[in-house]
Backbone as a chain_set.jsonl record, in Angstrom:
{"seq": "MRTLKVLVVGANPVVRAGLAVLLGACPDMEVVREGARADLVVVDEDREAVARLSARAPVLLLTHTPSEAGAAAAQLVHGRFDEAELVRMVRATAHAGARSSLGNILHFRNPASRVQRFGLSAREVEVMDLIASGLTNQQIAATCSISEKTVKNHINRIFAKLHSTTRGEAIASWLGTRTAS", "coords": {"N": [[79.975, -24.599, 22.591], [78.382, -27.442, 21.246], [79.979, -30.664, 20.41], [79.596, -32.125, 17.16], [78.977, -35.358, 16.581], [79.971, -37.607, 13.997], [79.493, -40.108, 11.797], [81.006, -41.744, 9.181], [80.082, -43.303, 6.164], [80.517, -45.577, 3.605], [81.233, -47.289, 0.361], [83.612, -46.845, -0.915], [86.659, -46.391, 0.046], [88.597, -44.63, -0.123], [86.947, -42.18, -0.771], [85.636, -42.314, 1.834], [87.751, -41.699, 3.656], [88.601, -39.144, 2.625], [86.236, -37.755, 3.2], [86.311, -38.241, 6.034], [88.739, -36.528, 6.839], [88.208, -34.026, 5.87], [85.559, -33.449, 7.403], [86.423, -33.997, 9.862], [88.302, -31.973, 10.288], [86.797, -29.597, 10.976], [86.229, -27.604, 13.775], [84.083, -28.228, 15.353], [83.118, -30.739, 14.999], [83.374, -34.395, 14.994], [84.559, -37.086, 13.754], [83.297, -40.485, 14.202], [83.901, -44.183, 14.727], [82.346, -46.923, 13.384], [79.704, -48.295, 15.266], [80.039, -46.636, 17.485], [78.237, -44.102, 19.236], [76.47, -41.901, 17.417], [75.75, -38.43, 16.149], [74.802, -37.994, 13.5], [74.843, -39.39, 10.386], [76.762, -39.468, 7.59], [76.55, -40.916, 4.363], [77.752, -42.298, 1.852], [76.785, -42.88, -1.429], [75.487, -45.376, -0.663], [72.742, -46.785, -0.71], [71.443, -48.861, 0.436], [72.466, -48.932, 2.976], [71.072, -46.621, 4.2], [68.592, -47.058, 5.297], [69.099, -48.872, 7.494], [70.644, -47.459, 8.929], [69.436, -44.908, 9.398], [67.865, -45.499, 11.531], [69.419, -44.96, 13.833], [70.741, -42.356, 13.613], [70.105, -39.131, 12.294], [70.473, -39.104, 8.515], [72.663, -38.09, 5.981], [72.772, -38.423, 2.821], [75.046, -38.715, 0.15], [75.107, -38.559, -3.264], [75.285, -39.749, -6.753], [73.053, -39.844, -8.287], [70.0, -38.379, -7.746], [67.315, -39.086, -5.349], [64.209, -40.567, -4.635], [64.629, -40.648, -1.35], [62.941, -40.245, 0.652], [61.724, -39.532, 3.643], [63.664, -40.904, 5.238], [66.274, -39.869, 4.592], [68.434, -36.995, 4.151], [69.711, -35.318, 1.149], [72.515, -34.825, -0.84], [73.8, -33.858, -4.127], [76.414, -35.53, -5.884], [79.009, -33.307, -7.293], [77.358, -30.923, -7.099], [77.779, -29.508, -4.982], [79.771, -27.745, -2.664], [82.704, -27.885, -0.597], [82.141, -26.244, 1.39], [79.344, -26.281, 1.407], [78.741, -28.687, 1.944], [79.645, -29.459, 4.444], [77.775, -27.062, 5.899], [75.363, -28.561, 5.174], [75.682, -30.814, 6.642], [75.712, -30.002, 9.41], [73.098, -28.569, 9.16], [71.4, -30.856, 8.72], [72.148, -32.524, 11.062], [70.88, -31.01, 13.048], [68.226, -30.66, 11.999], [67.459, -33.271, 11.442], [65.97, -35.741, 9.292], [63.972, -33.997, 8.37], [65.246, -31.932, 6.855], [65.578, -32.696, 4.255], [63.871, -30.934, 2.539], [65.244, -28.785, 2.574], [67.428, -29.549, 0.922], [66.029, -29.921, -1.402], [65.93, -27.033, -2.04], [68.739, -26.84, -2.593], [69.414, -28.108, -4.962], [68.267, -26.294, -6.672], [69.362, -23.275, -8.547], [71.24, -21.495, -6.98], [72.183, -18.728, -7.737], [70.314, -17.852, -9.159], [68.325, -17.406, -7.301], [69.509, -15.36, -5.567], [69.58, -13.182, -7.488], [67.176, -12.936, -8.01], [65.616, -12.253, -5.289], [67.43, -10.61, -4.561], [69.143, -11.154, -2.204], [71.64, -11.494, -0.116], [74.87, -13.712, -0.348], [74.925, -15.025, 2.612], [72.286, -14.375, 3.467], [70.722, -16.074, 1.872], [71.858, -18.513, 2.494], [70.878, -18.396, 5.319], [68.185, -18.365, 4.67], [67.493, -20.511, 3.284], [67.933, -22.408, 5.321], [66.055, -21.66, 7.17], [63.794, -22.518, 5.484], [64.12, -25.382, 5.817], [63.316, -25.815, 8.118], [64.574, -25.139, 10.672], [65.143, -23.78, 13.924], [65.89, -20.476, 15.215], [67.89, -20.682, 16.973], [68.928, -23.208, 16.133], [69.926, -22.292, 13.798], [71.485, -20.346, 14.255], [73.79, -21.846, 15.435], [74.15, -23.547, 13.43], [75.401, -21.885, 11.464], [77.5, -20.577, 12.678], [77.093, -18.125, 14.227], [75.595, -15.581, 16.167], [72.27, -15.534, 17.706], [71.317, -13.115, 17.711], [72.517, -12.033, 15.226], [71.191, -13.834, 13.494], [68.578, -13.16, 13.766], [68.645, -10.288, 12.793], [69.515, -10.909, 9.837], [66.924, -12.403, 9.241], [65.316, -10.33, 9.369], [66.15, -8.719, 7.468], [65.833, -10.503, 5.251], [62.96, -10.936, 5.437], [61.917, -8.323, 4.609], [62.781, -8.199, 2.009], [61.705, -10.159, 0.7], [59.161, -9.319, 0.928], [57.625, -10.38, 3.276], [55.954, -11.244, 6.267], [55.872, -13.39, 7.893], [57.497, -16.507, 8.787], [56.084, -18.318, 7.062], [55.003, -17.127, 5.077], [57.516, -16.18, 4.091], [58.831, -18.559, 3.324], [57.109, -19.441, 1.414], [57.109, -17.665, -0.683], [59.979, -18.023, -1.337], [60.198, -20.729, -1.933], [58.462, -20.448, -4.267], [55.751, -20.79, -4.316], [54.103, -19.15, -3.294], [51.072, -17.443, -3.24], [49.465, -14.392, -4.753], [48.325, -11.827, -2.541]], "CA": [[79.409, -25.344, 21.372], [78.239, -28.888, 21.423], [80.546, -31.304, 19.188], [78.712, -33.097, 16.606], [79.673, -36.846, 16.228], [79.777, -37.924, 12.585], [80.003, -41.255, 11.073], [80.99, -41.734, 7.775], [79.878, -44.679, 5.663], [80.488, -45.769, 2.127], [81.888, -48.397, -0.008], [84.786, -46.282, -1.484], [87.702, -46.115, 1.442], [89.378, -43.36, -0.533], [86.132, -41.415, -0.37], [85.306, -42.264, 3.028], [88.726, -41.174, 4.195], [88.431, -37.776, 2.174], [85.0, -37.264, 4.094], [86.536, -38.166, 7.538], [89.589, -35.713, 7.07], [87.375, -32.877, 5.77], [84.739, -33.186, 8.479], [87.194, -33.928, 11.374], [89.005, -30.632, 10.534], [85.794, -28.587, 11.732], [86.191, -27.676, 15.238], [82.501, -28.567, 16.045], [82.827, -32.119, 14.418], [84.308, -35.316, 15.647], [84.183, -38.207, 13.088], [83.425, -41.437, 14.925], [83.927, -45.318, 14.214], [81.164, -47.6, 13.419], [79.414, -48.642, 16.787], [80.181, -45.313, 18.286], [77.026, -43.114, 19.302], [76.782, -40.578, 16.285], [74.545, -37.473, 15.87], [74.761, -37.688, 12.326], [75.536, -40.518, 9.573], [77.18, -39.201, 6.217], [76.649, -42.225, 3.529], [78.388, -41.903, 0.333], [76.354, -44.033, -2.406], [75.154, -46.956, -0.243], [71.427, -46.472, -0.294], [70.837, -50.061, 1.484], [72.708, -48.558, 4.428], [70.285, -45.789, 4.714], [67.372, -47.439, 6.14], [69.663, -49.39, 8.612], [71.323, -46.438, 9.571], [68.534, -43.747, 9.897], [67.043, -45.696, 12.892], [70.462, -44.744, 14.692], [70.733, -40.914, 13.736], [69.802, -38.496, 11.071], [71.221, -39.516, 7.576], [72.927, -37.365, 4.955], [73.03, -39.279, 1.572], [75.861, -38.228, -0.965], [75.033, -39.548, -4.279], [75.452, -39.281, -8.126], [71.709, -39.777, -8.898], [68.904, -37.971, -6.582], [66.212, -40.375, -5.66], [63.221, -40.572, -3.536], [64.832, -41.128, -0.27], [61.831, -39.838, 1.493], [62.064, -39.11, 5.36], [64.812, -41.594, 5.62], [67.681, -39.16, 4.412], [68.568, -35.784, 3.275], [70.594, -35.71, 0.109], [73.466, -33.699, -1.703], [74.135, -34.678, -5.04], [77.996, -35.059, -6.12], [79.078, -32.454, -8.318], [76.433, -29.749, -7.163], [77.828, -28.891, -3.744], [81.3, -27.806, -2.477], [83.038, -28.292, 0.659], [81.463, -25.264, 2.546], [78.024, -26.495, 1.258], [78.704, -30.154, 2.559], [79.909, -28.972, 6.036], [76.62, -26.567, 6.151], [74.288, -29.662, 5.066], [75.999, -31.782, 7.823], [75.264, -29.492, 10.429], [71.738, -28.711, 9.285], [71.003, -32.366, 8.88], [72.153, -33.058, 12.42], [70.145, -30.352, 13.854], [66.875, -30.915, 11.787], [67.398, -34.594, 11.029], [65.708, -36.004, 7.942], [63.21, -32.665, 7.782], [66.038, -31.077, 6.178], [65.357, -33.077, 2.86], [63.306, -29.767, 1.992], [66.291, -27.674, 2.19], [68.112, -30.353, -0.127], [65.428, -29.447, -2.575], [66.323, -25.894, -2.574], [69.966, -26.805, -2.952], [69.383, -28.462, -6.084], [68.05, -25.101, -7.447], [70.405, -22.474, -9.086], [71.402, -20.252, -5.815], [72.755, -17.585, -8.292], [68.975, -16.942, -9.599], [67.365, -16.887, -6.07], [70.262, -14.035, -5.167], [69.617, -12.397, -8.433], [65.495, -12.674, -8.087], [65.358, -11.733, -4.262], [68.386, -9.781, -4.006], [69.403, -11.553, -1.132], [73.297, -11.769, -0.035], [75.016, -15.054, 0.153], [74.802, -15.358, 3.781], [70.774, -14.478, 3.582], [70.586, -17.27, 1.022], [72.182, -19.427, 3.568], [69.737, -18.446, 6.192], [66.833, -18.485, 4.267], [67.592, -22.366, 3.128], [67.947, -23.299, 6.887], [64.605, -21.627, 7.489], [62.959, -23.323, 4.754], [64.364, -26.725, 6.224], [62.588, -26.015, 9.281], [65.437, -24.869, 11.748], [64.841, -22.5, 14.524], [67.025, -19.478, 15.326], [69.1, -21.111, 17.536], [69.861, -23.778, 15.366], [70.604, -21.792, 12.339], [72.711, -19.754, 14.605], [74.611, -22.935, 15.445], [74.719, -24.153, 12.04], [76.363, -20.956, 10.71], [78.514, -20.046, 13.793], [76.854, -16.796, 14.232], [74.809, -15.196, 17.034], [71.187, -15.68, 17.45], [70.877, -11.798, 17.377], [72.685, -11.696, 14.141], [70.415, -14.515, 12.62], [67.174, -12.407, 13.617], [68.972, -9.347, 11.836], [69.418, -11.445, 8.847], [65.831, -12.758, 9.088], [64.268, -9.14, 9.22], [66.155, -7.979, 6.168], [65.087, -11.621, 4.432], [61.603, -10.727, 5.166], [61.773, -7.143, 3.84], [63.244, -8.613, 0.476], [60.698, -11.002, 0.228], [57.834, -8.933, 1.02], [56.969, -11.231, 4.037], [55.726, -10.828, 7.761], [55.954, -14.402, 8.724], [58.32, -17.369, 8.303], [55.46, -19.004, 6.214], [55.278, -16.379, 3.642], [58.915, -15.841, 3.448], [59.206, -19.97, 2.714], [56.387, -19.768, 0.366], [58.227, -17.035, -1.543], [61.299, -18.81, -1.467], [59.869, -21.829, -2.769], [57.783, -20.105, -5.362], [54.492, -21.253, -4.133], [53.252, -17.993, -2.591], [49.854, -16.811, -4.067], [49.237, -13.044, -4.493], [47.438, -11.569, -1.429]], "C": [[79.406, -26.892, 21.59], [79.083, -29.743, 20.208], [79.648, -32.103, 18.465], [79.388, -34.262, 16.263], [79.128, -37.092, 15.074], [80.366, -39.08, 12.29], [79.767, -41.091, 9.958], [81.174, -42.901, 7.07], [80.221, -44.687, 4.257], [81.524, -46.688, 1.645], [83.343, -48.223, -0.517], [85.656, -45.698, -0.215], [88.316, -44.978, 1.023], [88.389, -42.064, -0.102], [85.594, -40.88, 0.937], [86.632, -41.393, 4.054], [88.853, -39.726, 3.858], [87.372, -37.064, 2.984], [85.525, -37.031, 5.733], [87.574, -36.781, 7.619], [88.474, -34.2, 6.958], [86.75, -32.213, 7.0], [85.33, -33.172, 9.928], [88.143, -32.557, 11.54], [88.105, -29.604, 11.158], [85.923, -28.825, 12.978], [84.878, -28.202, 15.927], [82.159, -30.079, 15.66], [83.659, -33.221, 14.887], [83.992, -36.446, 14.539], [84.569, -39.507, 14.014], [83.434, -42.893, 14.166], [82.57, -45.986, 14.21], [80.906, -48.196, 14.91], [79.492, -47.702, 17.361], [78.548, -44.748, 18.217], [77.634, -41.919, 18.051], [75.523, -39.728, 16.339], [74.098, -37.455, 14.35], [75.429, -39.109, 11.258], [75.716, -39.993, 8.356], [77.291, -40.584, 5.381], [76.867, -41.682, 2.363], [77.945, -43.288, -0.417], [75.783, -45.297, -1.917], [73.66, -46.665, -0.003], [70.808, -47.558, 0.598], [71.175, -49.602, 2.668], [71.848, -47.516, 5.187], [69.16, -46.229, 5.721], [67.902, -47.863, 7.501], [70.062, -48.381, 9.406], [70.337, -45.17, 10.166], [67.684, -44.165, 11.317], [68.246, -45.384, 13.97], [70.689, -42.962, 14.863], [70.241, -40.551, 12.281], [70.782, -38.774, 9.873], [71.508, -38.531, 6.498], [73.276, -38.251, 3.828], [74.006, -38.449, 0.643], [75.609, -39.105, -1.996], [75.289, -39.112, -5.47], [73.902, -38.991, -8.661], [70.679, -39.543, -7.7], [67.935, -38.827, -6.963], [65.161, -40.041, -4.51], [63.639, -41.072, -2.173], [63.748, -41.113, 0.854], [62.15, -39.331, 2.798], [63.235, -39.696, 5.75], [66.162, -40.768, 5.632], [67.704, -37.989, 3.721], [69.582, -36.102, 2.281], [71.405, -34.603, -0.527], [73.798, -34.623, -2.91], [75.932, -34.141, -5.675], [77.858, -34.117, -7.449], [78.251, -30.897, -8.258], [76.431, -29.209, -5.858], [79.613, -28.699, -3.661], [81.544, -28.149, -1.009], [82.062, -27.603, 1.819], [79.925, -25.8, 2.55], [77.797, -28.001, 2.041], [78.642, -29.788, 4.265], [78.541, -28.242, 6.418], [75.452, -27.637, 6.3], [74.531, -30.587, 6.344], [75.608, -31.197, 9.06], [73.683, -29.153, 10.513], [70.91, -29.809, 9.379], [71.092, -33.008, 10.355], [71.126, -32.185, 13.274], [68.758, -30.437, 13.415], [66.654, -32.13, 11.473], [66.762, -34.794, 9.559], [64.563, -34.927, 7.439], [64.018, -32.156, 6.79], [66.037, -31.46, 4.568], [64.398, -31.69, 2.175], [64.302, -28.885, 1.446], [67.275, -28.15, 1.171], [67.465, -30.012, -1.665], [65.745, -27.766, -3.059], [67.903, -25.945, -2.905], [70.28, -27.247, -4.157], [69.158, -27.406, -7.484], [69.225, -24.316, -7.745], [70.329, -21.53, -7.798], [71.402, -19.181, -6.327], [71.216, -16.91, -8.602], [68.159, -16.652, -8.507], [68.19, -15.461, -5.538], [69.581, -13.107, -6.182], [67.905, -11.838, -8.168], [64.985, -11.812, -6.572], [66.245, -10.593, -3.851], [68.89, -9.969, -2.656], [71.023, -11.964, -1.095], [73.397, -13.406, -0.138], [74.331, -15.708, 1.451], [73.084, -15.508, 4.166], [70.395, -15.64, 2.794], [70.589, -18.499, 1.909], [71.218, -19.673, 4.665], [68.352, -18.886, 5.983], [66.652, -20.136, 3.744], [67.42, -22.893, 4.423], [66.325, -22.883, 7.43], [63.667, -22.436, 6.874], [63.1, -24.673, 5.453], [63.898, -26.832, 7.578], [63.355, -25.667, 10.507], [65.02, -23.643, 12.477], [66.167, -21.397, 14.549], [68.147, -19.964, 15.846], [69.812, -22.19, 16.874], [70.429, -23.236, 14.055], [71.837, -21.046, 12.937], [73.988, -20.636, 15.0], [75.27, -23.596, 14.417], [75.917, -23.209, 11.232], [77.408, -20.264, 11.481], [78.347, -18.711, 13.983], [75.866, -16.856, 15.468], [73.344, -15.223, 16.814], [70.769, -14.344, 17.059], [71.244, -11.598, 15.748], [71.709, -12.64, 13.056], [69.04, -13.697, 12.396], [67.606, -11.144, 13.033], [68.889, -9.935, 10.44], [67.86, -11.675, 8.21], [64.963, -11.466, 8.673], [64.981, -8.592, 7.926], [65.741, -9.116, 4.984], [63.554, -11.103, 4.279], [61.303, -9.347, 4.561], [62.026, -7.294, 2.333], [62.367, -9.434, -0.078], [59.308, -10.541, 0.498], [57.036, -9.918, 2.248], [57.086, -10.518, 5.562], [56.046, -12.084, 8.571], [56.967, -15.585, 8.039], [57.477, -18.22, 7.131], [55.642, -18.555, 5.035], [56.655, -16.359, 3.142], [59.087, -17.469, 2.71], [58.485, -20.141, 1.41], [57.064, -18.996, -1.01], [59.366, -17.455, -2.153], [61.041, -19.961, -2.385], [58.928, -21.707, -4.184], [56.138, -20.52, -5.364], [53.571, -20.21, -3.547], [52.348, -17.318, -3.391], [49.726, -15.301, -3.563], [48.126, -12.856, -3.246], [46.886, -10.441, -1.774]], "O": [[80.374, -27.48, 22.072], [78.799, -29.442, 19.049], [78.881, -32.81, 19.118], [80.431, -34.151, 15.619], [77.924, -36.888, 14.918], [81.578, -39.233, 12.438], [78.774, -40.533, 9.489], [82.206, -43.559, 7.206], [80.181, -43.58, 3.719], [82.545, -46.912, 2.295], [84.153, -49.149, -0.568], [85.329, -44.682, 0.398], [88.622, -44.208, 1.934], [88.757, -41.154, 0.64], [85.238, -39.74, 1.235], [86.383, -40.63, 4.987], [89.219, -38.999, 4.782], [87.56, -35.924, 3.409], [85.283, -36.067, 6.459], [87.246, -35.936, 8.451], [88.108, -33.527, 7.921], [87.015, -31.135, 7.531], [84.893, -32.55, 10.896], [88.611, -32.153, 12.605], [88.633, -28.744, 11.862], [85.802, -29.955, 13.45], [84.874, -28.55, 17.108], [81.077, -30.581, 15.963], [84.799, -32.888, 15.211], [82.784, -36.679, 14.551], [85.689, -39.691, 14.491], [83.002, -42.885, 13.013], [81.711, -45.608, 15.007], [81.85, -48.523, 15.629], [78.647, -47.823, 18.247], [77.802, -44.97, 17.264], [78.716, -41.357, 17.883], [74.411, -40.217, 16.54], [73.044, -36.896, 14.047], [76.481, -39.672, 11.561], [74.638, -39.98, 7.762], [78.158, -41.371, 5.76], [76.261, -40.716, 1.899], [78.424, -44.405, -0.223], [75.602, -46.232, -2.697], [73.425, -46.237, 1.127], [69.873, -47.327, 1.364], [70.347, -49.75, 3.567], [71.807, -47.434, 6.414], [68.969, -45.701, 6.816], [67.4, -47.423, 8.535], [69.816, -48.435, 10.611], [70.538, -44.61, 11.244], [67.031, -43.383, 12.008], [67.903, -45.62, 15.128], [70.782, -42.386, 15.947], [70.027, -41.336, 11.357], [71.973, -38.691, 10.172], [70.484, -38.05, 6.012], [74.295, -38.909, 4.038], [73.577, -37.319, 0.405], [75.807, -40.309, -1.835], [75.592, -37.919, -5.473], [73.633, -38.017, -9.363], [70.534, -40.381, -6.81], [67.615, -39.262, -8.069], [65.417, -39.268, -3.587], [62.957, -42.013, -1.769], [63.742, -41.893, 1.807], [63.093, -38.539, 2.817], [63.914, -39.105, 6.589], [67.018, -40.93, 6.501], [67.03, -37.892, 2.695], [70.314, -37.073, 2.471], [70.89, -33.499, -0.703], [74.022, -35.829, -2.811], [76.448, -33.035, -5.834], [76.992, -34.127, -8.323], [78.411, -29.974, -9.057], [75.472, -28.565, -5.433], [80.466, -29.281, -4.331], [80.662, -28.643, -0.307], [81.463, -28.128, 2.757], [79.297, -25.762, 3.608], [76.758, -28.303, 2.629], [77.688, -29.89, 5.036], [78.005, -28.805, 7.373], [74.709, -27.663, 7.28], [73.577, -31.036, 6.979], [75.109, -31.984, 9.864], [73.023, -29.339, 11.536], [69.849, -29.798, 10.003], [70.285, -33.839, 10.771], [70.561, -32.752, 14.209], [67.93, -30.311, 14.318], [65.485, -32.307, 11.13], [67.076, -33.984, 8.687], [64.228, -34.937, 6.255], [63.443, -31.904, 5.731], [66.435, -30.655, 3.726], [64.427, -31.724, 0.945], [64.338, -28.365, 0.331], [67.942, -27.316, 0.559], [68.077, -29.88, -2.725], [65.776, -27.389, -4.23], [68.32, -24.978, -3.542], [71.373, -26.899, -4.605], [69.544, -27.494, -8.65], [70.235, -24.695, -7.152], [69.324, -20.835, -7.648], [70.747, -18.324, -5.733], [70.944, -15.735, -8.36], [67.317, -15.759, -8.602], [67.505, -14.526, -5.123], [68.959, -12.175, -5.673], [67.523, -10.668, -8.145], [64.152, -10.907, -6.624], [65.935, -9.766, -2.993], [69.07, -8.973, -1.954], [71.537, -12.667, -1.964], [72.459, -14.2, -0.058], [73.482, -16.6, 1.45], [72.613, -16.39, 4.885], [69.479, -16.254, 3.341], [69.664, -19.297, 2.063], [70.781, -20.784, 4.966], [67.592, -19.509, 6.725], [65.612, -20.771, 3.92], [66.706, -23.886, 4.561], [65.57, -23.681, 7.985], [62.801, -23.026, 7.52], [62.003, -25.168, 5.713], [64.062, -27.887, 8.191], [62.735, -25.92, 11.54], [64.617, -22.633, 11.899], [67.228, -21.574, 13.95], [69.26, -19.776, 15.354], [71.04, -22.264, 16.917], [71.315, -23.79, 13.403], [72.944, -21.035, 12.399], [75.117, -20.159, 14.887], [76.408, -24.062, 14.359], [76.923, -23.585, 10.632], [78.136, -19.428, 10.947], [79.354, -18.006, 13.934], [75.359, -17.924, 15.81], [73.024, -14.924, 15.664], [69.935, -14.249, 16.159], [70.404, -11.075, 15.016], [71.499, -12.223, 11.917], [68.478, -13.542, 11.312], [66.575, -10.663, 12.564], [68.049, -9.354, 9.753], [67.53, -11.309, 7.082], [64.079, -11.514, 7.818], [64.223, -7.904, 7.242], [65.358, -8.706, 3.887], [63.03, -10.896, 3.185], [60.248, -9.319, 3.927], [61.489, -6.539, 1.521], [62.226, -9.464, -1.301], [58.356, -11.3, 0.316], [55.841, -10.158, 2.076], [57.87, -9.658, 5.964], [56.43, -11.988, 9.736], [57.184, -15.547, 6.828], [58.157, -18.792, 6.28], [56.195, -19.13, 4.098], [56.935, -16.497, 1.952], [59.476, -17.508, 1.542], [58.956, -20.771, 0.463], [57.424, -19.54, -2.053], [59.67, -17.264, -3.33], [61.619, -20.101, -3.462], [58.725, -22.626, -4.978], [55.455, -20.525, -6.388], [52.378, -20.443, -3.35], [52.799, -16.582, -4.268], [49.826, -14.952, -2.387], [47.213, -13.659, -3.058], [46.053, -9.911, -1.039]]}, "num_chains": 1, "name": "protein.A"}
């Protein structure tokens, strides 16, 4: 498994240090210093840095107020994610780049209501969010630290529960945009 090189940026040194410790404890991540090559930049509340840093690597913006960061950055809103979700989004954003902003829209919704509505397990919700973010089976496997065969098994169960035969149908059901056929 390839080690993700993560740069942590933000005005608050305590938050930067906490993020560095949390992400550095993941066996597949290495926190790097400014100037080093990074696979992903985690930015805490510094919107001006997003444009500058997004030219270097995909950016995950941690913010208190969601905004239209557009394609420049994926976002997570403080208070709406836990440590596991942060780590998962770091991996997903590194794999999918700014495309993962669709996944962030899903994270802002109430995951419990999706579990109840579709009958998906917590892992199936995670896999479906990553499918909707545009990740391939290989990228999902790497993000979730599972085999591609396990990803395919989850997808088969998800498709059955969502009454879908394609990724597009499953995503449309997941987002609530699927029309009756």
